[in-house]
Steps between C-alpha positions, in 0.01 A plus 500: 500500500200360685134526398368853490287627785145633437633855544768445239252353257273799556787734417555319169126529423509873582812550286334321208191723529713816514701390198205415276199708605585843361642367172198266481266800514704684241482202263129446568435855375717445193340165425143623541443581130588138410267337752221337302428177686539379859594147611136448591414505128717200417307220330684174559353169381734280701328525839560134587852486359805497725746792477873537526644827625854539360732736684861591421687347790823309441321164497337602173840422347633246749199262505442516122117530510482564123636155432243353738212694342596386150564138605188451709273736307297797624182507291220628723740688727466875542846662528525831685847655456659758719652770280858384577417146376340607173817507293615161628166343407478656153860418420421136574180488301246516785239772458328598828139608490571779750795718605489704820696821575498726804846644576506881448869527409512765224724320249603152611175299487441575134808285430292193577282589202785597269603865528476683172682796661790305649762668281396840634527408869796534732705182569346291779680196642191389695409218263857378463540465875192287566412135464148583372571413138859401420436557126474873559859531612645324196429770247247759623438675169462182295273339763289812519456520121400132496249560780345800324434276199360213715266727694379668180442158345307346791352811665154461336463166676583633847290697748704760695390541860644839582504687829439870460839542670700375198710746306342645181771323293362164618150610401625613161682172432199286589269702283729524199565123511128434472439374855149527640549716810305476828559731791491500882625710793741372766364493852760734651356534851185471708224626273284589806758737644395867472822591312512180292739523206314211332175697503681800349614289206163327467340844465717556193377203299237301698682176436486203739774498766676169558767390747848456350706330774775747412614333178380382161513128586259536790282731292485242219385243751225732632385572146481130421308422822276802529428595137544176306361294795715200417449206736856371468799728471856389447804720555820489301809717543362627831820482711505820712863404565833410346652159442774409750783542245388842375769768556380780724571766240250328269210555739242767436556718807875450542586865462261600780619225734862586422433852629347366819767233558811630322742270684296181470199516265415139580359618833218668310360176358266244652540122466186291463502117497250353254388162639356391167842534338706444813709797391566839648447800270571856598300816455511871578264696725284624212443158345441354845225756551354413158502135599311575820247709309441213257441258786236739638336522157489120471346480848231745395417322174151338486491136614418384147833625361793261513848657478792279410863612474663327203810723504727213620713760679481797736338564837128530431324229700226500766178339621281622213766442232552148363830385358551304179723462200368680195461166327286371785286813498440481126411131497259524791336836429460466126345157539255647750430801277432272207242301694327821615471625145342172398 
């Protein structure tokens, strides 16, 4: 499959809006009683410190960033975790200062926080068929029980950055674990349009509306740049793609692509050569759109913000995105941060 045309990318954007807008409004109404603080009320002392946004792409396990963090050290580094990366970090003894969640799925996303209601839910093979966190597929119940304990143990040290679109179960888990919760609204559409859906949701809670880029990884980056104002932002686990040897059935949108290309699902995927790795990874139309959205966000970032991809895998590269190993990023940025703190 060749690169998607602008019209095809627009169709994906429209489908994403249709899928999330109505349920996002429903959840915003249900979450309203729990909204106490907005992201604008965050007090963060590490203004000059670098930050690392940790997403849950396959390189989070392939590139072994935890080993690098522990070997090189990460004192003075602000870690912003996407919800899907939270369990991986906690399980390996790394406590992020922030965790970001946006996906409105009614019962899957709470799994990233440890689902206290898992035994009551219908069987769901979603997590077993993904490469997001291989540990999940080994023994779902045991892993979930362990994660519940870890989140409860470390929750008081973590700030939860929740979109009003998240399911009430996610809200409940964050609050009961002791997380300090800060809220925001997704920017669903053009807020200046007369029938703007974003304005409708903003009227419910008066919270700030921020662009998401269609996924939690991009949203975590926007939060780090726009709210935390970090001058240097590293990215880990931000693949937007699948490693070359990944079986097609282990990709996130395989079932959808299989319906579109029943005889040859491979036709539904896009190959992207990464010149920094000199390797070709493959992706699906949705992740390809996410990647394009992220590139636009990086282009729009203020000149003073430096974005560096330390994923060591994937397809996220462009003019405003530097490329480095995680070790190189840590050694250079933490040295700089130390000198700025005096």
